[in-house]
C-alpha positions in Angstrom: -28.4 -57.6 36.1 -27.0 -60.5 34.1 -23.4 -61.4 34.6 -22.0 -60.3 31.2 -24.1 -57.0 31.2 -21.8 -55.8 34.0 -18.6 -55.5 32.0 -19.0 -51.8 31.4 -20.1 -50.6 34.9 -18.3 -47.5 35.9 -17.9 -44.8 38.5 -21.7 -44.2 38.4 -21.7 -47.0 41.1 -21.0 -46.4 44.8 -17.6 -47.4 46.2 -17.3 -51.1 46.9 -14.9 -53.1 49.0 -12.2 -55.3 47.5 -13.2 -58.8 46.3 -13.5 -61.1 49.2 -11.3 -64.1 49.1 -9.1 -62.8 46.2 -5.4 -63.0 46.8 -3.8 -59.6 47.2 -1.7 -58.3 44.3 2.0 -58.0 45.1 3.5 -54.6 45.8 3.3 -52.4 42.7 6.3 -52.0 40.4 7.5 -48.4 40.4 7.3 -46.7 37.1 10.7 -46.3 35.4 12.1 -42.8 35.8 9.0 -41.0 37.1 9.4 -37.2 37.4 10.3 -36.5 41.0 8.9 -33.0 40.7 5.6 -34.3 39.4 4.7 -37.4 41.4 2.2 -36.8 44.1 3.4 -39.0 47.0 0.0 -39.1 48.8 -1.9 -40.1 45.7 0.8 -42.6 44.6 0.6 -44.2 48.1 -3.2 -44.4 48.1 -3.3 -45.9 44.7 -0.6 -48.4 45.5 -2.6 -49.7 48.5 -5.9 -49.7 46.6 -4.5 -51.4 43.5 -3.0 -54.2 45.7 -6.3 -55.3 47.1 -6.8 -58.4 45.0 -8.9 -56.7 42.4 -6.4 -57.7 39.6 -5.6 -54.2 38.7 -2.7 -54.0 36.3 -1.8 -50.3 36.0 -3.0 -46.9 37.1 -1.7 -43.7 35.5 -2.8 -40.2 36.5 -1.8 -37.0 34.6 -2.9 -33.4 35.2 -1.8 -31.1 32.5 1.6 -32.2 31.3 2.5 -33.6 34.7 2.3 -37.3 35.7 1.0 -37.4 39.3 0.9 -41.1 39.7 2.1 -44.1 37.7 1.9 -47.6 39.1 2.1 -51.1 37.6 1.2 -54.4 39.3 1.5 -58.1 38.8 -1.7 -60.0 38.0 -3.5 -62.5 35.9 -4.4 -61.6 32.3 -6.2 -63.3 29.5 -6.0 -61.2 26.4 -8.6 -61.9 23.7 -7.8 -65.1 21.8 -5.8 -66.7 24.7 -7.0 -70.0 25.9 -5.8 -69.7 29.5 -5.0 -66.8 31.8 -1.4 -66.3 32.7 0.4 -64.5 35.5 2.2 -61.3 34.3 4.2 -58.5 35.7 3.1 -55.3 34.0 5.3 -52.3 33.3 5.2 -49.2 31.2 6.2 -51.1 28.1 3.5 -53.8 28.4 0.7 -53.4 25.7 -2.6 -54.2 27.3 -5.8 -55.6 25.7 -8.2 -52.6 25.4 -11.3 -54.6 24.6 -14.1 -52.0 23.9 -11.8 -49.0 24.4 -11.1 -49.9 20.7 -14.5 -48.6 19.9 -13.6 -45.2 21.3 -10.5 -45.1 19.2 -12.6 -45.9 16.2 -14.8 -43.0 17.0 -11.8 -40.7 16.7 -10.8 -42.2 13.4 -14.3 -41.6 12.1 -13.9 -38.0 13.2 -10.7 -37.6 11.2 -12.4 -39.0 8.1 -15.4 -36.9 8.6 -13.2 -33.8 8.8 -11.6 -34.7 5.5 -15.1 -34.8 3.9 -15.0 -38.5 3.1 -18.1 -39.5 5.0 -20.5 -36.7 4.1 -23.0 -35.4 6.7 -23.7 -37.7 9.6 -27.3 -38.2 8.5 -25.9 -39.9 5.3 -27.6 -43.3 4.9 -25.3 -46.2 5.6 -26.4 -47.9 2.5 -24.8 -45.2 0.4 -21.5 -47.0 1.1 -22.9 -50.4 0.3 -24.7 -50.0 -3.1 -24.8 -53.7 -3.6 -27.3 -54.0 -0.8 -29.7 -51.2 -1.7 -32.0 -53.1 -4.0 -33.1 -55.6 -1.3 -33.2 -53.0 1.6 -36.5 -52.2 3.3 -37.6 -48.8 4.4 -36.3 -49.2 7.9 -32.8 -50.2 6.8 -32.8 -47.3 4.3 -33.4 -45.0 7.3 -30.2 -46.2 9.0 -27.6 -43.3 9.1 -24.0 -43.0 10.0 -24.9 -41.2 13.3 -26.9 -44.2 14.3 -23.8 -46.4 14.0 -21.7 -43.9 16.0 -24.3 -43.6 18.8 -25.4 -47.2 18.9 -29.0 -46.2 18.1 -29.3 -48.6 15.1 -32.6 -50.1 16.1 -31.4 -53.6 15.4 -32.5 -56.5 17.5 -29.3 -57.2 19.4 -28.3 -58.3 22.9 -24.7 -59.3 23.5 -24.6 -58.6 27.2 -27.1 -61.1 28.7 -25.2 -64.2 27.5 -21.6 -65.3 27.8 -19.6 -64.2 24.7 -18.8 -67.8 23.9 -22.5 -68.8 23.9 -23.7 -69.9 20.5 -26.8 -67.7 20.7 -24.8 -64.6 21.5 -25.0 -62.3 18.3 -21.4 -61.3 18.9 -20.4 -64.9 18.3 -22.5 -65.1 15.2 -21.1 -61.9 13.9 -17.5 -63.2 14.4 -18.4 -66.3 12.3 -20.0 -64.3 9.5 -18.2 -64.5 6.2 -19.7 -61.2 4.9 -20.1 -58.7 7.7 -22.3 -56.1 5.8 -24.7 -58.9 4.6 -24.9 -60.2 8.2 -25.6 -56.7 9.6 -28.2 -55.8 6.9 -29.9 -59.0 7.5 -30.6 -58.3 11.2 -34.2 -57.7 12.3 -35.2 -54.4 13.8 -36.6 -53.9 17.2 -37.4 -50.3 16.7 -36.7 -47.4 14.3 -33.1 -46.2 14.0 -32.3 -43.2 16.1 -34.9 -43.8 18.8 -33.0 -45.5 21.6 -29.6 -46.8 22.6 -28.7 -50.5 22.4 -25.1 -51.7 23.1 -24.3 -53.2 19.7 -20.9 -54.5 18.6 -21.9 -54.8 15.0 -22.2 -51.0 14.8 -18.5 -50.3 15.1 -17.7 -53.3 13.0 -19.8 -51.9 10.2 -18.5 -48.4 10.7 -14.9 -49.7 10.3 -16.0 -51.1 6.9 -17.5 -47.7 6.0 -14.2 -45.9 6.8 -12.3 -48.3 4.6 -14.7 -47.9 1.7 -14.9 -44.1 2.0 -11.2 -43.6 2.2 -10.0 -46.4 -0.1 -7.5 -47.5 2.6 -7.3 -50.2 5.2 -8.2 -49.4 8.7 -4.6 -50.2 9.6 -3.3 -47.6 7.3 -5.9 -45.0 8.4 -5.1 -45.6 12.0 -1.3 -45.5 11.7 -1.2 -42.5 9.3 -3.8 -40.3 10.8 -4.0 -41.0 14.5 -1.3 -43.2 15.9 1.6 -41.8 13.9 0.9 -38.2 15.0 0.7 -39.4 18.6 4.0 -41.2 18.4 2.4 -44.6 18.8 4.1 -47.0 16.5 1.9 -49.7 14.8 0.2 -51.0 17.9 -1.1 -54.6 17.9 -4.7 -54.9 16.8 -6.7 -58.1 16.3 -8.3 -58.9 13.0 -11.5 -60.4 11.6 -11.8 -63.5 9.4 -10.8 -61.6 6.3 -7.7 -60.1 7.9 -9.2 -56.6 8.5 -8.8 -54.9 11.8 -11.7 -55.3 14.2 -13.7 -52.1 14.8 -15.1 -53.2 18.1 -12.2 -54.7 20.0 -8.7 -56.2 19.7 -6.5 -53.1 20.1 -3.5 -53.2 22.5 -1.9 -50.1 24.0 0.4 -49.3 26.8 -1.0 -47.1 29.6 1.2 -44.2 28.5 -0.2 -44.6 24.9 -3.7 -44.6 26.4 -2.9 -41.4 28.2 -1.9 -39.8 24.9 -5.3 -40.5 23.5 -6.9 -39.0 26.7 -4.7 -35.9 26.3 -5.7 -35.5 22.7 -9.3 -35.4 23.8 -8.6 -32.7 26.4 -6.6 -30.6 24.0 -9.4 -30.5 21.5 -7.9 -33.0 19.1 -4.4 -31.4 19.0 -1.1 -33.1 19.7 1.3 -31.6 22.3 3.2 -30.2 19.3 0.1 -28.3 18.2 -0.9 -30.5 15.2 -4.7 -30.7 14.8 -5.3 -34.5 14.4 -9.0 -34.8 15.1 -11.3 -31.8 14.2 -12.1 -29.7 17.3 -15.8 -29.8 16.6 -15.7 -33.6 16.5 -14.1 -33.6 19.9 -16.6 -31.1 21.2 -19.4 -33.3 19.9 -17.9 -36.4 21.5 -17.8 -34.7 24.9 -21.5 -33.8 24.5 -23.8 -36.5 25.9 -25.7 -37.5 22.7 -28.0 -40.3 23.9 -29.0 -41.8 27.3 -27.3 -45.2 27.4 -26.8 -47.8 30.1 -25.4 -48.0 33.7 -26.7 -44.5 34.5 -24.4 -43.0 31.9 -24.8 -41.4 28.5 -23.0 -42.3 25.3 -21.8 -40.7 22.1 -19.4 -41.7 19.4 -18.4 -44.7 21.5 -17.4 -42.6 24.6 -19.3 -42.7 27.8 -20.3 -39.7 30.0 -20.7 -39.8 33.8 -20.5 -37.5 36.8 -18.6 -37.8 40.1 -20.4 -36.4 43.1 -18.8 -36.5 46.5 -21.4 -34.3 48.3 -23.7 -31.3 47.6 -23.3 -29.6 44.3 -23.3 -30.4 40.6 -20.3 -32.8 40.7 -17.5 -33.3 38.3 -18.4 -34.5 34.8 -16.1 -36.8 33.0 -15.9 -38.7 29.7 -14.4 -42.1 29.4 -13.5 -44.9 27.1 -14.4 -48.2 28.7 -13.4 -51.9 28.0 -14.4 -55.2 29.5 -12.2 -56.2 32.4 -11.6 -52.7 33.8 -9.9 -50.7 31.0 -10.5 -47.0 31.2 -9.3 -43.7 29.7 -11.1 -41.1 31.7 -10.8 -37.5 30.7 -11.9 -34.7 33.1 -11.9 -31.3 31.5 -12.6 -29.3 34.7 -9.5 -30.8 36.3 -7.4 -31.0 33.1 -6.8 -34.6 34.1 -6.5 -38.0 32.4 -6.9 -41.2 34.4 -5.8 -44.5 32.9 -6.6 -47.9 34.4 -6.0 -51.4 33.1 -7.1 -54.6 34.7 -7.9 -58.3 34.0 -11.3 -58.9 35.4 -12.8 -59.9 32.1 -16.5 -61.0 32.3 -16.4 -61.2 36.1 -19.3 -60.2 38.2 -19.2 -56.4 38.9 -15.8 -56.2 37.2 -16.2 -52.5 36.7 -16.4 -51.8 40.4 -12.7 -51.7 41.2 -11.8 -49.2 38.4 -14.9 -47.2 39.5 -13.5 -47.1 43.0 -10.0 -46.1 41.7 -11.4 -43.3 39.5 -13.5 -41.9 42.3 -10.5 -41.9 44.6 -8.5 -40.0 42.1 -11.2 -37.4 41.3 -11.8 -36.8 45.0 -8.1 -36.3 45.6 -7.7 -33.9 42.6 -10.8 -32.0 43.5 -9.5 -31.5 47.0 -6.3 -30.1 45.6 -8.2 -27.4 43.7 
């Protein structure tokens, strides 16, 4: 498996030992004012030890229902997108963390909100309906491209951003970033296969979907996100990287604190409702997101930019979970059968097997919670 293809590997993998030769993280920083009645001392201690193994874990947060069972922050090296050099940081509950491709999962929720408002039409709506200026030159295959193909990354485009370093000039992600006109760039891509026939990890799909949301609503993605999702969740104007024209990126660039990440996980578990009972994302959209829509990569399924896996610790069907994932080890894992949210942040961007440490932490948490009943 090429080096950069590994950036999304999750708990589908077996447990792995800590990285040999890596310096251990310092002792974790205790979360400010944790609930003494809620913290699980055994889980907190196990995660403190596991997160200090040199894997460059930055934070772990575990919630079950409304109770925080564990919350730990570490010191480590970080290199947020756009930074030239890594820097040593001490993380805490107020530190926004680069989400990388967790941004895509948030975009999927924003699409659900706009779909619920009737602004997108049916999911089999042709993408070109939102780009009339490109219809005349479009061939039959491009005309068959639908909104649901963008959401499930079944576009059919010839695209491979995972086999080459992201700074390699031949990486399509780099060419996309340099494009002055994103729709023209996307609609000029060759097709490998018919839209809707198979999954290909494709960063241009959420980039183009972000443009669709803006055109359909008549608002910027910044306004849509703040007014319809972040505001109701009590998340105030989180940092989010922009494209060349100043628009928010649909595929990456969002920064959130672990507690803010947990709010998004809880929104998923509560069927799109806030703790106050406000329906933010339509319940049927959340149900469709939990459903595995297409077989994807790494032994997992994908749908609407969320990934689906199963934790199995022995005989039996195992514990299904759905997770947002980002390069370097970012996770928002939601586990309906346990009513649990597991948040992990880390700084292992583009490193070999960088998904193994968060996979190990997630498996540890799920085994512990399952044992508690």
